[in-house]
MIPALO-138268 format. One record per residue (C-alpha): residue number from 0; x, y negated, z. Coordinates in steps of 0.5 Angstrom, whole numbers, always signed. Layout:
N
R   i    px    py    pz
R NUM     X     Y     Z
...
***
This chain:
281
R   i    px    py    pz
R   0  +178  -105  +232
R   1  +182  -108  +227
R   2  +190  -109  +228
R   3  +193  -115  +223
R   4  +200  -116  +221
R   5  +206  -112  +219
R   6  +207  -105  +217
R   7  +214  -103  +216
R   8  +221   -98  +216
R   9  +225   -98  +222
R  10  +232   -97  +220
R  11  +236   -94  +225
R  12  +243   -91  +225
R  13  +240   -84  +224
R  14  +234   -85  +218
R  15  +228   -89  +219
R  16  +221   -89  +222
R  17  +214   -92  +220
R  18  +214   -99  +224
R  19  +211  -105  +226
R  20  +207  -107  +232
R  21  +200  -107  +230
R  22  +201  -101  +226
R  23  +204   -97  +233
R  24  +198  -101  +237
R  25  +193   -97  +231
R  26  +197   -91  +232
R  27  +196   -90  +239
R  28  +189   -93  +239
R  29  +187   -88  +235
R  30  +190   -83  +239
R  31  +185   -85  +244
R  32  +179   -84  +241
R  33  +178   -91  +239
R  34  +177   -93  +231
R  35  +182   -98  +229
R  36  +183  -101  +221
R  37  +190  -103  +219
R  38  +190  -111  +216
R  39  +196  -111  +213
R  40  +200  -111  +206
R  41  +205  -107  +203
R  42  +210  -107  +197
R  43  +208  -103  +190
R  44  +215  -100  +191
R  45  +218   -94  +193
R  46  +218   -96  +200
R  47  +210   -99  +200
R  48  +209   -92  +197
R  49  +211   -88  +202
R  50  +209   -92  +208
R  51  +202   -92  +204
R  52  +203   -84  +204
R  53  +204   -84  +211
R  54  +198   -89  +213
R  55  +194   -84  +209
R  56  +196   -77  +213
R  57  +194   -82  +220
R  58  +188   -84  +218
R  59  +190   -92  +216
R  60  +189   -93  +209
R  61  +184   -96  +207
R  62  +182  -102  +202
R  63  +185  -108  +208
R  64  +192  -105  +206
R  65  +193  -110  +201
R  66  +199  -109  +196
R  67  +203  -113  +193
R  68  +206  -113  +186
R  69  +212  -118  +188
R  70  +214  -119  +195
R  71  +218  -112  +197
R  72  +216  -108  +203
R  73  +219  -109  +210
R  74  +225  -106  +212
R  75  +228  -107  +219
R  76  +234  -106  +223
R  77  +234  -104  +230
R  78  +240  -105  +234
R  79  +240  -101  +241
R  80  +245  -105  +246
R  81  +247   -99  +252
R  82  +241  -100  +256
R  83  +237   -97  +250
R  84  +234  -105  +249
R  85  +232  -105  +242
R  86  +233  -112  +237
R  87  +231  -113  +230
R  88  +233  -115  +224
R  89  +228  -118  +220
R  90  +227  -120  +213
R  91  +223  -125  +209
R  92  +220  -125  +206
R  93  +216  -119  +204
R  94  +209  -117  +203
R  95  +205  -117  +209
R  96  +207  -125  +210
R  97  +202  -125  +204
R  98  +196  -122  +206
R  99  +190  -125  +203
R 100  +183  -127  +207
R 101  +178  -123  +202
R 102  +171  -121  +202
R 103  +171  -114  +205
R 104  +176  -116  +210
R 105  +171  -122  +212
R 106  +166  -117  +212
R 107  +169  -112  +216
R 108  +171  -116  +222
R 109  +164  -119  +222
R 110  +163  -111  +225
R 111  +169  -112  +229
R 112  +169  -110  +237
R 113  +176  -113  +237
R 114  +182  -115  +234
R 115  +190  -115  +236
R 116  +195  -120  +232
R 117  +202  -123  +233
R 118  +207  -128  +232
R 119  +211  -125  +228
R 120  +206  -124  +222
R 121  +204  -132  +222
R 122  +211  -133  +221
R 123  +209  -135  +213
R 124  +203  -139  +211
R 125  +199  -134  +208
R 126  +198  -130  +212
R 127  +198  -134  +218
R 128  +191  -138  +214
R 129  +189  -131  +213
R 130  +188  -130  +221
R 131  +186  -136  +223
R 132  +180  -137  +218
R 133  +179  -129  +220
R 134  +178  -132  +227
R 135  +174  -138  +225
R 136  +169  -135  +221
R 137  +167  -128  +225
R 138  +164  -127  +232
R 139  +169  -122  +234
R 140  +168  -121  +242
R 141  +175  -118  +244
R 142  +181  -122  +241
R 143  +187  -120  +244
R 144  +194  -124  +243
R 145  +201  -119  +243
R 146  +206  -125  +244
R 147  +211  -121  +241
R 148  +217  -127  +239
R 149  +222  -125  +235
R 150  +227  -130  +234
R 151  +228  -134  +229
R 152  +220  -132  +227
R 153  +216  -136  +231
R 154  +215  -143  +233
R 155  +212  -147  +239
R 156  +206  -149  +235
R 157  +204  -143  +233
R 158  +204  -140  +239
R 159  +199  -145  +242
R 160  +195  -144  +237
R 161  +193  -136  +237
R 162  +194  -137  +244
R 163  +188  -142  +244
R 164  +184  -136  +239
R 165  +185  -131  +245
R 166  +181  -129  +250
R 167  +186  -123  +252
R 168  +193  -125  +251
R 169  +200  -119  +253
R 170  +207  -122  +253
R 171  +214  -119  +256
R 172  +217  -123  +263
R 173  +222  -126  +259
R 174  +217  -128  +254
R 175  +214  -132  +259
R 176  +219  -135  +262
R 177  +221  -138  +255
R 178  +214  -140  +254
R 179  +211  -142  +261
R 180  +216  -148  +263
R 181  +215  -149  +271
R 182  +218  -150  +277
R 183  +216  -145  +280
R 184  +220  -138  +279
R 185  +214  -134  +281
R 186  +211  -130  +275
R 187  +205  -131  +278
R 188  +205  -138  +278
R 189  +208  -139  +271
R 190  +201  -134  +270
R 191  +197  -138  +273
R 192  +199  -145  +270
R 193  +199  -141  +262
R 194  +191  -140  +264
R 195  +189  -146  +266
R 196  +192  -149  +260
R 197  +189  -144  +255
R 198  +183  -141  +259
R 199  +185  -134  +258
R 200  +180  -129  +261
R 201  +186  -124  +262
R 202  +193  -124  +262
R 203  +198  -118  +261
R 204  +205  -119  +263
R 205  +209  -113  +262
R 206  +217  -111  +266
R 207  +219  -106  +263
R 208  +221  -101  +269
R 209  +218  -105  +274
R 210  +211  -104  +271
R 211  +206  -110  +269
R 212  +202  -116  +272
R 213  +195  -117  +270
R 214  +191  -123  +272
R 215  +184  -122  +270
R 216  +177  -125  +272
R 217  +181  -129  +278
R 218  +184  -123  +280
R 219  +191  -120  +280
R 220  +194  -113  +279
R 221  +200  -110  +280
R 222  +203  -103  +279
R 223  +210  -101  +280
R 224  +211   -98  +273
R 225  +213   -90  +272
R 226  +221   -88  +272
R 227  +224   -84  +266
R 228  +230   -84  +262
R 229  +230   -88  +257
R 230  +231   -86  +250
R 231  +229   -92  +247
R 232  +224   -98  +248
R 233  +222   -98  +241
R 234  +213   -98  +241
R 235  +213   -97  +248
R 236  +210  -104  +249
R 237  +205  -103  +243
R 238  +203   -96  +247
R 239  +201  -100  +253
R 240  +197  -105  +249
R 241  +193  -100  +246
R 242  +192   -97  +252
R 243  +191  -103  +255
R 244  +185  -105  +249
R 245  +182   -98  +250
R 246  +181   -99  +256
R 247  +178  -106  +255
R 248  +173  -103  +250
R 249  +171   -97  +255
R 250  +170  -103  +261
R 251  +174   -99  +266
R 252  +177  -102  +272
R 253  +182  -105  +271
R 254  +187  -103  +276
R 255  +186   -95  +273
R 256  +187   -99  +265
R 257  +194  -102  +268
R 258  +196   -95  +271
R 259  +195   -91  +265
R 260  +197   -97  +261
R 261  +204   -97  +264
R 262  +205   -89  +264
R 263  +203   -89  +257
R 264  +208   -94  +255
R 265  +213   -91  +259
R 266  +212   -84  +257
R 267  +214   -88  +250
R 268  +220   -90  +252
R 269  +223   -82  +254
R 270  +221   -81  +246
R 271  +225   -82  +240
R 272  +221   -88  +236
R 273  +215   -91  +236
R 274  +210   -86  +235
R 275  +212   -80  +238
R 276  +206   -73  +240
R 277  +201   -75  +244
R 278  +202   -75  +251
R 279  +200   -69  +256
R 280  +195   -70  +261
***
């Protein structure tokens, strides 16, 4: 399983934590017994060395983690509103904007059962070209597009290109409303319009505290979510996605996958940061 894209430091008022959606997904996948490899690039600086040490500690350091000699390691400012919803100030260019297509990456991709990628790492030409070439040159069976919009770091053209290359798409309700212009106010109608356009096998829309809905093989599945006291929402969607991916790889029933994904996502929202200690039970 490959997780392509950004690794970074999330900077809160009270300190820094390792983050980045693909990294959060990879960490959660490993916790759930799914082998995962990060495909990313970090800077040759103090922040990068600390980040690499963290990746090594969590079994995510490999030759697929590239080192950039000029661009810095990314440090993101995280702002939490009164509802503990996060917004992000993301600098550019940074090291993960410059992920290169190398032979070892192509060879690993040829053996991969799945790849997850998002829109943020595709904001600059080099990393975007690497991902698109990787998807074009390999036959990875499960291709998961985590929409993960971060204004102003995306364009409609990039979203359309990535959506067309995925067979699983995950987005939140706000992103659905941005991407799908429809006369209907029904979320299900919007999902069906999206599916008709891209012929996607599986579409998942998360709804925060209201759970999530999945369209899979001509059928809808819904879960109302689990009520928790939210500490912050950083990484909750990534934990949900990792659980969804693990379930799909194990070919579990979709309803069961959805329930577990909502449970794990809610647990992470009830903890500080994106990668708390694993949930018990």
